C-alpha positions as CSV (number, residue, x, y, z in Angstrom):
1,M,23.1,9.1,19.9
2,V,21.4,10.0,16.7
3,M,22.5,7.4,14.1
4,L,20.6,8.6,11.1
5,E,19.3,12.1,10.5
6,V,17.2,12.9,7.4
7,K,16.8,16.7,6.9
8,N,14.3,18.3,4.5
9,L,14.7,15.4,2.0
10,S,13.0,15.6,-1.4
11,V,13.2,13.1,-4.2
12,S,11.9,13.5,-7.7
13,Y,11.6,11.3,-10.8
14,G,11.3,13.8,-13.6
15,A,8.3,15.9,-12.9
16,I,7.0,13.6,-10.2
17,E,8.0,14.6,-6.7
18,A,7.9,11.3,-4.7
19,V,9.2,12.7,-1.4
20,K,8.5,16.2,-0.2
21,N,10.6,17.9,2.4
22,V,10.8,14.9,4.8
23,S,12.7,15.1,8.1
24,F,13.2,12.4,10.7
25,E,15.8,10.7,12.8
26,V,16.8,7.2,14.0
27,N,18.6,6.9,17.3
28,E,21.2,4.2,18.0
29,G,19.6,0.9,19.1
30,E,16.1,1.8,18.0
31,V,13.6,0.1,15.6
32,V,12.0,3.0,13.7
33,T,9.3,2.3,11.2
34,L,7.9,4.2,8.2
35,I,4.3,3.3,7.4
36,G,2.0,4.5,4.6
37,A,0.1,3.3,1.6
38,N,1.7,2.2,-1.7
39,G,3.2,5.2,-3.4
40,A,3.7,7.2,-0.2
41,G,7.4,7.5,-0.9
42,K,8.7,5.0,1.6
43,T,10.9,3.0,-0.7
44,S,12.3,6.2,-2.3
45,I,13.4,7.3,1.1
46,L,15.3,4.1,1.8
47,R,16.9,4.0,-1.6
48,T,18.1,7.6,-1.2
49,I,19.5,6.9,2.2
50,S,21.5,3.9,0.8
51,G,22.8,6.0,-2.1
52,L,20.9,4.3,-4.9
53,V,18.9,7.4,-5.7
54,K,20.1,11.0,-5.5
55,P,17.9,13.5,-3.8
56,S,16.6,16.7,-5.4
57,A,17.0,18.5,-2.1
58,G,17.9,17.9,1.5
59,E,20.6,16.2,3.5
60,I,21.3,12.8,5.1
61,F,23.6,12.3,8.0
62,Y,24.8,8.9,9.2
63,V,26.7,8.8,12.6
64,G,27.2,12.5,12.2
65,N,28.7,12.4,8.6
66,D,27.0,13.8,5.6
67,I,26.4,10.9,3.2
68,T,24.0,12.7,0.8
69,K,26.4,12.5,-2.1
70,I,28.4,9.4,-1.0
71,P,28.4,6.4,-3.4
72,A,26.3,3.4,-2.3
73,R,29.4,1.1,-2.0
74,K,31.0,3.5,0.4
75,I,27.8,3.7,2.5
76,V,27.7,-0.1,2.8
77,A,31.4,-0.2,3.8
78,D,30.6,2.4,6.5
79,G,28.0,0.0,8.1
80,L,24.7,0.7,6.5
81,A,22.9,-2.1,4.6
82,Q,19.6,-2.4,2.9
83,V,17.4,-5.5,2.4
84,P,15.4,-4.5,-0.7
85,E,11.7,-5.0,-1.3
86,G,11.1,-8.3,-3.1
87,R,14.2,-9.8,-1.6
88,H,16.2,-9.9,-4.9
89,V,18.4,-12.9,-4.1
90,F,20.9,-13.9,-6.8
91,A,19.4,-16.7,-8.8
92,G,21.9,-19.2,-10.2
93,L,24.0,-18.8,-7.1
94,T,23.8,-21.0,-4.0
95,V,22.7,-19.8,-0.6
96,M,26.3,-19.8,0.5
97,E,27.4,-17.8,-2.5
98,N,24.6,-15.3,-1.8
99,L,25.8,-14.9,1.7
100,E,29.4,-14.5,0.6
101,M,28.3,-11.6,-1.7
102,G,27.1,-9.8,1.4
103,A,30.7,-9.9,2.8
104,F,32.2,-8.7,-0.5
105,L,33.6,-5.6,1.0
106,K,35.0,-7.4,4.1
107,N,38.5,-8.7,3.7
108,N,39.0,-10.4,7.0
109,K,38.4,-14.1,6.4
110,D,38.3,-15.1,10.1
111,E,35.8,-12.3,10.8
112,N,33.7,-13.4,7.8
113,A,33.7,-17.0,9.0
114,A,32.7,-16.0,12.5
115,N,29.9,-13.8,11.1
116,L,28.7,-16.6,8.9
117,K,28.3,-18.8,12.0
118,K,26.2,-16.1,13.5
119,V,24.0,-15.9,10.4
120,F,23.5,-19.7,10.4
121,A,22.7,-19.7,14.1
122,R,20.0,-17.1,13.5
123,F,18.7,-18.7,10.3
124,P,19.3,-22.5,10.6
125,R,17.3,-23.2,7.5
126,L,20.0,-21.4,5.4
127,E,22.7,-23.7,6.7
128,E,20.5,-26.7,5.8
129,R,20.2,-25.4,2.3
130,K,23.6,-23.7,1.9
131,N,24.4,-25.6,-1.4
132,Q,20.9,-25.0,-2.8
133,D,20.2,-22.5,-5.6
134,A,18.8,-19.5,-3.9
135,A,16.0,-19.2,-6.5
136,T,14.5,-22.5,-5.4
137,L,13.9,-21.4,-1.8
138,S,10.4,-20.5,-0.5
139,G,9.5,-16.9,-0.2
140,G,10.1,-16.9,3.5
141,E,13.5,-18.6,3.1
142,Q,14.5,-16.1,0.4
143,Q,13.6,-13.3,2.9
144,M,15.8,-14.9,5.5
145,L,18.6,-15.2,2.9
146,A,18.3,-11.5,1.9
147,M,18.4,-10.5,5.6
148,G,21.3,-12.9,6.2
149,R,23.2,-11.5,3.2
150,A,22.8,-7.9,4.6
151,L,24.0,-9.0,8.0
152,M,27.1,-10.5,6.5
153,S,28.3,-6.9,6.0
154,Q,28.0,-6.4,9.8
155,P,25.8,-3.3,9.5
156,K,25.3,-0.8,12.3
157,L,22.1,0.3,10.6
158,L,19.9,-2.1,8.8
159,L,17.2,-0.8,6.3
160,L,14.4,-3.3,5.8
161,D,11.9,-2.7,2.9
162,E,8.7,-4.7,3.2
163,P,10.2,-7.8,4.8
164,S,6.8,-9.5,5.2
165,M,5.5,-8.9,1.7
166,G,4.0,-12.0,0.2
167,L,4.8,-14.3,3.1
168,A,2.6,-16.8,4.8
169,P,1.5,-15.8,8.4
170,I,3.9,-18.3,10.0
171,F,6.9,-16.7,8.2
172,I,5.7,-13.2,9.0
173,Q,5.8,-13.8,12.7
174,E,9.2,-15.4,12.4
175,I,10.6,-12.5,10.4
176,F,9.4,-10.0,13.1
177,D,10.8,-12.1,15.9
178,I,14.1,-12.0,14.0
179,I,14.0,-8.2,13.6
180,Q,13.5,-7.9,17.4
181,D,16.5,-10.3,17.9
182,I,18.6,-8.3,15.5
183,Q,17.8,-5.1,17.5
184,K,18.6,-6.9,20.8
185,Q,22.0,-7.9,19.4
186,G,22.9,-4.2,18.9
187,T,21.8,-3.4,15.3
188,T,19.7,-0.3,14.7
189,V,16.8,-0.9,12.3
190,L,14.8,1.3,10.0
191,L,11.8,-0.6,8.8
192,I,9.3,0.0,6.0
193,E,6.3,-2.3,6.3
194,Q,2.7,-2.5,4.9
195,N,1.7,-4.6,7.9
196,A,1.4,-1.5,10.1
197,N,0.1,-3.4,13.2
198,K,3.1,-5.7,13.2
199,A,5.6,-2.9,12.5
200,L,4.2,-0.5,15.2
201,S,4.0,-3.3,17.7
202,I,7.8,-3.8,17.7
203,A,8.9,-0.2,16.8
204,D,10.3,2.3,19.4
205,R,9.0,5.1,17.2
206,G,7.2,5.5,13.9
207,Y,6.4,8.0,11.1
208,V,3.3,8.0,8.9
209,L,3.8,9.1,5.3
210,E,1.1,10.2,2.9
211,T,1.9,11.3,-0.7
212,G,5.5,11.9,0.1
213,K,5.0,13.8,3.3
214,I,5.2,12.9,7.0
215,V,1.8,13.6,8.5
216,L,2.1,11.9,11.9
217,S,4.8,10.7,14.3
218,G,5.1,9.2,17.7
219,T,6.1,6.1,19.6
220,G,5.0,2.7,18.3
221,K,2.4,2.5,21.1
222,E,1.1,6.0,20.5
223,L,0.6,5.4,16.8
224,L,-1.1,2.0,17.4
225,E,-3.6,3.7,19.7
226,S,-4.1,6.7,17.3
227,D,-7.6,6.8,15.9
228,E,-6.2,8.3,12.6
229,V,-3.8,5.4,12.2
230,R,-6.3,2.8,13.2
231,K,-8.8,3.9,10.7
232,A,-6.3,4.3,7.8
233,Y,-4.0,1.4,8.3
234,L,-5.3,-1.0,11.0
235,G,-8.9,-1.5,9.9
236,G,-10.2,0.1,13.1
């Protein structure tokens, strides 16, 4: 089943066209990655899908429904959550309070408690630091918190924007292991990632963006083996 379909999407900021007539889809159960240089339009695409930016043209369909003009809050309630670039945890709130913010739109206390147990099982360090100010966590721990916060909304589709940015190698591997585990547990993932090698190694399919346009697509394996991708993004 096609979970997400982006059709002829364009996004502009004033006179600057950041995304130009982009079309792609994400099937249920997949990890799909968008790779490209800084400024290629990747984050603009994710922010438009999640309702934070309005497109200048095109349509977005989520589980068959047109969400192009739907408010971000409604999109989250329907099972689509984004982990933003740079993590953006709530400083001044504890780890526990940050996680509770992720379940803000969920009113079933028993379900939220069960989901919290799942998050702590996946991120045991968060449970160890649940009463700690989120701003005092390491970068890797903040990334885990941002992911855990998004998972508290029980998303069907998880949008991840540069989850490995600024992390030590040991945390990068851990984050990618967690992304694979999230997929195995039934959540579909759309991943934006500068580390093209890592992203393509776990992706079912990928799309390469340059200056707001998709210039190449294929399976993760096909793109890893592509001379064009190797030269541009993998140092080959």
